[in-house]
C-alpha positions as CSV (number, residue, x, y, z in Angstrom):
1,M,0.0,0.0,0.0
2,H,1.4,3.3,-1.0
3,A,0.8,6.8,0.5
4,H,-2.3,8.4,-1.0
5,H,-0.8,11.8,-0.9
6,E,2.5,13.5,-0.3
7,G,3.6,13.5,3.3
8,S,1.8,10.3,4.4
9,V,3.5,7.6,6.5
10,V,2.1,4.1,5.9
11,A,2.1,1.0,7.9
12,E,4.5,-0.9,5.7
13,S,7.4,1.1,7.1
14,Q,9.8,-1.4,8.5
15,Q,11.2,1.2,11.0
16,P,10.3,4.7,12.1
17,V,10.8,7.4,9.4
18,A,14.1,9.2,9.8
19,S,14.1,12.8,11.1
20,T,15.6,14.0,7.9
21,V,12.3,13.5,6.0
22,S,10.8,16.7,4.9
23,I,7.1,17.1,5.7
24,D,4.9,19.6,4.1
25,A,2.9,21.3,6.9
26,S,0.1,22.3,4.4
27,R,-0.8,18.7,3.8
28,D,-2.4,16.0,5.9
29,L,-0.1,13.5,7.6
30,E,-1.5,10.0,8.4
31,I,0.7,7.8,10.6
32,N,0.2,4.1,11.0
33,R,1.5,1.7,13.6
34,C,5.1,0.3,13.0
35,V,4.6,-3.1,11.4
36,M,8.0,-4.4,12.5
37,Q,7.2,-3.9,16.1
38,L,3.8,-5.7,15.6
39,R,5.5,-8.6,13.9
40,L,7.9,-9.0,16.9
41,L,5.0,-9.0,19.3
42,V,3.2,-11.6,17.1
43,A,6.3,-13.8,17.3
44,A,6.5,-13.4,21.1
45,G,2.8,-14.2,21.3
46,F,3.3,-17.4,19.4
47,A,6.2,-18.4,21.6
48,M,4.3,-17.7,24.8
49,T,1.3,-19.7,23.5
50,L,3.5,-22.7,22.7
51,L,5.2,-22.4,26.1
52,S,1.8,-22.3,27.8
53,A,0.6,-25.4,25.7
54,S,3.7,-27.3,26.9
55,L,2.7,-26.6,30.5
56,A,-0.9,-27.5,29.9
57,F,0.0,-30.9,28.5
58,D,2.5,-31.4,31.3
59,L,5.6,-31.7,29.1
60,W,7.7,-30.2,31.9
61,D,8.1,-32.3,35.0
62,G,8.5,-31.0,38.4
63,L,7.5,-27.4,37.8
64,G,4.7,-27.4,40.4
65,N,1.1,-28.5,41.1
66,Y,-0.5,-25.7,39.2
67,D,1.5,-25.8,36.0
68,T,-1.3,-27.4,34.0
69,T,-3.9,-24.8,35.2
70,V,-1.4,-22.0,34.4
71,G,-0.7,-23.5,31.0
72,Y,-4.4,-23.7,30.0
73,A,-4.9,-20.1,31.2
74,G,-1.8,-19.0,29.3
75,V,-3.0,-20.7,26.1
76,V,-6.3,-18.8,26.2
77,V,-4.8,-15.4,27.1
78,F,-1.8,-15.5,24.7
79,S,-3.8,-17.0,21.8
80,L,-6.4,-14.2,22.1
81,V,-3.7,-11.5,22.3
82,T,-1.8,-13.0,19.4
83,S,-5.0,-13.2,17.3
84,W,-5.7,-9.5,18.0
85,L,-2.1,-8.5,17.0
86,I,-2.4,-10.5,13.7
87,W,-5.7,-8.7,13.0
88,M,-3.8,-5.4,13.5
89,L,-1.1,-6.2,11.0
90,P,-2.7,-5.3,7.7
91,A,-2.0,-1.7,6.6
92,E,-5.7,-1.3,5.7
93,R,-6.5,-0.9,9.4
94,G,-6.0,2.8,8.9
95,A,-4.0,5.5,10.5
96,V,-3.5,5.8,14.2
97,V,-2.5,9.5,14.4
98,V,-3.7,12.1,11.9
99,L,-2.3,15.6,11.6
100,T,-3.9,18.2,9.4
101,P,-3.2,21.9,9.0
102,Y,-6.2,22.5,11.3
103,G,-5.7,19.9,14.1
104,I,-4.6,16.5,15.4
105,R,-6.3,13.3,16.3
106,D,-4.8,10.3,18.1
107,L,-7.1,7.3,18.0
108,R,-5.2,5.6,20.8
109,I,-6.6,8.2,23.3
110,G,-9.9,9.1,21.6
111,N,-11.8,9.9,18.4
112,E,-11.8,13.7,19.2
113,F,-10.2,16.0,16.7
114,L,-8.2,18.7,18.5
115,L,-7.9,22.0,16.7
116,W,-4.4,23.6,16.8
117,E,-6.0,26.9,17.9
118,S,-7.2,25.1,21.1
119,I,-3.6,24.1,21.9
120,A,-1.6,26.8,23.8
121,E,1.8,25.1,23.6
122,I,3.5,22.0,22.2
123,S,6.5,20.6,24.2
124,A,8.6,17.5,24.5
125,E,8.9,15.4,27.6
126,E,11.0,12.4,28.6
127,S,10.2,10.0,31.4
128,R,12.1,6.8,32.2
129,G,13.6,6.8,28.7
130,H,10.2,7.3,26.9
131,K,9.7,10.4,24.9
132,A,6.3,12.0,24.5
133,I,4.7,15.1,22.9
134,V,2.8,17.2,25.4
135,L,-0.1,19.3,24.2
136,T,-1.0,22.1,26.7
137,P,-4.7,22.9,26.1
138,S,-5.9,26.5,26.0
139,P,-8.1,27.6,28.9
140,A,-11.2,27.1,26.8
141,L,-10.3,23.5,25.9
142,R,-9.2,22.8,29.5
143,R,-12.7,23.6,30.7
144,Q,-14.1,21.2,28.2
145,L,-11.8,18.3,29.1
146,C,-14.1,17.1,31.9
147,A,-16.9,16.7,29.3
148,I,-14.8,14.5,27.1
149,P,-14.3,11.2,29.0
150,T,-11.6,9.7,26.7
151,L,-9.4,12.8,26.8
152,A,-10.0,13.4,30.5
153,R,-8.7,9.9,31.3
154,C,-5.6,10.4,29.2
155,A,-4.9,14.0,30.4
156,Q,-2.0,14.3,32.8
157,D,-2.1,17.4,35.0
158,G,-4.4,19.1,32.5
159,R,-2.1,18.2,29.6
160,I,-2.7,15.8,26.7
161,V,0.2,13.3,26.0
162,I,0.9,11.9,22.5
163,R,3.4,9.0,22.5
164,A,5.5,8.1,19.5
165,E,6.2,4.5,20.6
166,G,4.8,2.0,18.1
167,L,4.3,4.5,15.3
168,A,5.8,4.4,11.9
169,I,7.6,7.7,12.5
170,D,10.4,8.8,14.8
171,F,9.8,11.1,17.7
172,E,11.7,14.1,16.3
173,T,9.8,14.1,13.0
174,L,6.5,13.8,14.8
175,L,7.4,16.7,17.1
176,R,8.5,18.9,14.2
177,A,5.3,18.1,12.2
178,C,3.1,19.0,15.2
179,R,5.0,22.3,15.9
180,D,5.1,23.3,12.2
181,R,1.3,22.8,11.9
182,H,0.6,24.6,15.2
183,A,2.8,27.5,14.2
184,A,1.1,27.8,10.8
185,S,-2.3,27.7,12.4
186,S,-1.3,30.4,14.9
187,A,0.0,32.6,12.0
188,R,-3.2,32.0,10.0
189,T,-5.4,32.9,13.0
190,A,-3.3,36.1,13.7
191,L,-3.6,37.1,10.1
192,Q,-7.4,36.6,10.1
193,Q,-7.7,38.7,13.3
194,E,-5.6,41.4,11.7
195,D,-7.8,41.4,8.6
196,E,-11.0,41.7,10.8
197,H,-9.7,44.5,13.0
198,G,-7.9,46.4,10.2
199,P,-10.9,48.2,8.6
200,Q,-12.3,49.1,12.0
201,S,-9.0,50.8,13.1
202,F,-8.8,52.7,9.8
203,A,-12.4,53.9,10.2
204,V,-11.6,55.3,13.6
205,Q,-8.5,57.1,12.3
206,V,-10.5,58.8,9.5
207,S,-13.3,59.9,11.8
């Protein structure tokens, strides 16, 4: 599956896109999950399912009285998880994170589309070796968070966190794409406000 338009990142990417990739901020950016990571998880799921099956059929002697019960439980759990991961593999499952010139949507935390004008600041944060993009909501959006259950659950200290792990794009590229679109939206909003207030100011000066 190929990108439908310039600037898209598709699921067939074997590794996150390098930060040297140039991304046009005027176009939509659709980001899928990283297929390579999913494949590794599928392989691990198969391995754990086989290990659980060996415990269920008592192929290992002397491991304890509950190894058969644990084995059957493991077969059920790991087979279900592995099946779900296999279902997630095809690229046709669609994008996980969508960036447009007007806003951002992360389906991992909710279906809501956040407008850039409702985001006061975009910053980077690292905790225990994991990097994340932090969206600081504007006062208006912060008041609305309590009415959006999915975002309210994912909000940390009133901030919305977008994680790059598991995506077919590297952290620096994702951060730059968010900041570029946010800056372009702020400039566009400022220009619109200037156009709206310009004629009024001129009228006052003439009078």
